[in-house]
KEDREN-61399 format. One record per residue (C-alpha): x, y, z; residue number from 1; residue in three letters. Coordinates in steps of 0.02 Angstrom, whole numbers, plus 50000, padded with zeros to 5 digits. Example, Ala and Ser with C-alpha at 12.3 -4.5 7.8 and 13.67 -1.06 7.14 Angstrom:
2
KOLLO   east  north     up  dogu  rotor
KOLLO  50615  49775  50390     1    Ala
KOLLO  50684  49947  50357     2    Ser
This chain:
104
KOLLO   east  north     up  dogu  rotor
KOLLO  49440  53097  38935     1    Met
KOLLO  49301  53010  38843     2    Val
KOLLO  49382  52881  38733     3    Pro
KOLLO  49362  52902  38548     4    Ile
KOLLO  49339  52750  38432     5    Ile
KOLLO  49368  52765  38251     6    Ile
KOLLO  49321  52609  38133     7    Thr
KOLLO  49416  52613  37961     8    Leu
KOLLO  49405  52488  37815     9    Lys
KOLLO  49589  52442  37778    10    Met
KOLLO  49661  52331  37638    11    Phe
KOLLO  49794  52199  37645    12    His
KOLLO  49873  52052  37544    13    Asp
KOLLO  49785  51912  37629    14    Ala
KOLLO  49932  51779  37570    15    Phe
KOLLO  50065  51890  37641    16    Glu
KOLLO  49963  51912  37797    17    Thr
KOLLO  49930  51722  37817    18    Asp
KOLLO  50089  51650  37744    19    His
KOLLO  50212  51788  37719    20    Gly
KOLLO  50291  51933  37805    21    Asp
KOLLO  50139  51982  37906    22    Gly
KOLLO  49996  52102  37918    23    Tyr
KOLLO  50043  52269  37833    24    Tyr
KOLLO  49874  52358  37790    25    Pro
KOLLO  49849  52504  37680    26    His
KOLLO  49725  52643  37693    27    Val
KOLLO  49674  52639  37510    28    Thr
KOLLO  49659  52483  37401    29    Asn
KOLLO  49817  52487  37277    30    Pro
KOLLO  49745  52334  37181    31    Gly
KOLLO  49646  52181  37218    32    Thr
KOLLO  49677  52176  37400    33    Met
KOLLO  49569  52091  37536    34    Ser
KOLLO  49486  52218  37655    35    Ser
KOLLO  49455  52210  37842    36    Thr
KOLLO  49389  52333  37971    37    Phe
KOLLO  49508  52395  38101    38    Glu
KOLLO  49462  52497  38257    39    Lys
KOLLO  49577  52622  38342    40    Phe
KOLLO  49554  52697  38507    41    Ile
KOLLO  49625  52865  38565    42    Leu
KOLLO  49690  52863  38739    43    Gly
KOLLO  49826  52923  38848    44    Pro
KOLLO  50006  52895  38805    45    Asp
KOLLO  50148  52932  38937    46    Pro
KOLLO  50254  53033  38819    47    Val
KOLLO  50140  53114  38692    48    Ser
KOLLO  49988  53141  38798    49    Glu
KOLLO  49874  53050  38674    50    Ile
KOLLO  49898  52911  38549    51    Ala
KOLLO  49795  52792  38444    52    Trp
KOLLO  49789  52606  38478    53    Lys
KOLLO  49729  52470  38372    54    Gln
KOLLO  49591  52372  38455    55    Met
KOLLO  49584  52180  38458    56    Pro
KOLLO  49465  52108  38330    57    His
KOLLO  49293  52058  38419    58    Ser
KOLLO  49304  51881  38351    59    Asp
KOLLO  49458  51852  38464    60    Asn
KOLLO  49567  51853  38310    61    Asn
KOLLO  49712  51959  38369    62    Lys
KOLLO  49773  52008  38200    63    Met
KOLLO  49895  52144  38252    64    Ser
KOLLO  49966  52261  38128    65    Ile
KOLLO  50148  52217  38105    66    Asp
KOLLO  50201  52372  38027    67    Gly
KOLLO  50157  52516  37902    68    Leu
KOLLO  50258  52526  37746    69    Asp
KOLLO  50304  52678  37657    70    Gly
KOLLO  50194  52834  37694    71    Asp
KOLLO  50053  52725  37754    72    Ile
KOLLO  50086  52763  37935    73    Gly
KOLLO  50075  52954  37904    74    Ser
KOLLO  49915  52928  37796    75    Gln
KOLLO  49832  52828  37931    76    Leu
KOLLO  49881  52948  38070    77    Leu
KOLLO  49813  53098  37967    78    Thr
KOLLO  49649  53007  37930    79    Leu
KOLLO  49624  52956  38120    80    Leu
KOLLO  49662  53130  38177    81    Asn
KOLLO  49558  53212  38050    82    Gln
KOLLO  49409  53100  38104    83    Lys
KOLLO  49428  53142  38278    84    Ala
KOLLO  49491  53324  38262    85    Asn
KOLLO  49640  53290  38376    86    Val
KOLLO  49828  53297  38349    87    Ser
KOLLO  49903  53124  38408    88    Ala
KOLLO  50077  53079  38352    89    Ile
KOLLO  50090  52894  38386    90    Lys
KOLLO  49994  52733  38326    91    Ile
KOLLO  50014  52578  38430    92    Tyr
KOLLO  49966  52398  38378    93    Asn
KOLLO  49854  52274  38472    94    Val
KOLLO  50011  52225  38583    95    Tyr
KOLLO  50062  52397  38622    96    Gly
KOLLO  50204  52412  38497    97    Leu
KOLLO  50226  52582  38422    98    Cys
KOLLO  50211  52557  38232    99    Ile
KOLLO  50206  52744  38179   100    His
KOLLO  50271  52897  38269   101    Ser
KOLLO  50294  53077  38213   102    Ile
KOLLO  50466  53131  38261   103    Lys
KOLLO  50464  53296  38360   104    Thr
């Protein structure tokens, strides 16, 4: 399988990311949030066959997604799957922690 890489502009509260609870990005900008580009790669997953994994930032800043609040995980998974025309059911962060999964 040839890896598929998708780059998305995501939004986050920079203060919370740097000094608060962590990095919890949004797919759309719900206000005056900072933006960043995140890359996700589609690859093998031992359980669901394929899954999305957040790639490390190229500037060696390993800003790993800590979590996805509310329905953001579903929105992100749908967007990634639509762009790649696949049906993955999981998203992992930079460190390999599952941050979203569809219950099957």
